[in-house]
C-alpha positions, 0 to 999 in steps of 0.5 A: 299181864298176859300179852295179847299174842298169848290170849289168842293162842290160849283161846285157839287152843281152848276151842281145839280142846273143847271140840275134842271134849264134845266129840268124846262126850258124844262117843260116851267117853266122859272120863277121857273128856275130863281128862282133856280139860284137866290137862288144858287147865294144867298146861295153860293155867298151871292149875289143877282143876280137881285140887281147885274143886276139892279145896275151893272156899270163899277165898279161892278167887282172891288166891287165884288172883294173888298167888296165881296172878289170874287176870280176866282172860284166866278166869274166862278160860277157867269158867269154860273148863269148869262149865264143860267139866260140870257138863260131864258130871251134872250130879256134882253139886260142888262143882256146879256151885264153884262154876256158878261162883266163877261165872258170877265173879266174871259177870261183875268184873268183866267189862264185856257183857257175855250173853252166853255167860248169863244164859249159863248162869240162869241154866245152872241156877235153875237146873235142879 
């Protein structure tokens, strides 16, 4: 289980990274923004996002739980990273599907309702 003091640190660092990603996106530097997301995934989740995307299958969520000891907080961070990674490359339908899978998993397992998550699910579901 993640200690509560680490959760706040994770979220603080995530907000900083997302601010940098947004600035890089606005400056038309999506490659650098994508790299920031990848680095955060490596540093805070010990997970290579690109490998996850490449090897993702119907057992991947269970593998994250058993092999990487993922808890709800990990999945929430992963959700943010994948969503922003998708926003940098909206043509990547595989990434879109994986992002939706993680969001749907969280909507079923997270005890806290997230209006943002539901809005994002609807946005990605209806986006052609």
